[in-house]
C-alpha positions, 0 to 999 in steps of 0.5 A: 874035600871038594867042598873044602877047596870051593869054600876056600875059593870063595871065601877068598874072593870075598876076602879079595873083593873087600880088600879090593874096594878098601872097606875091610872092616871088623865082620869082614876080617871075622871073614878073613878068620874064616878064609884061615880056619878053611885053608888050615883044613885043605890039601895046601895046610902042610906047603902053606906051613911050609912054605912060612917056616922057611921064612922064618928060618929065613928072618931069623938067620938075618944079620943085624 
């Protein structure tokens, strides 16, 4: 678990640096995908899933 969270932090920092300098290329997108997989296996996954589901339900409930 500790290694997984460390990897999430490391990859997250790398993605932030790439975004900050404005050069998000295909290799950077692959790094973002890796970050997603690492985050999905972390202890934060249920909270992220609940937040996304709540946001989707909120958007679905909006009247046009």
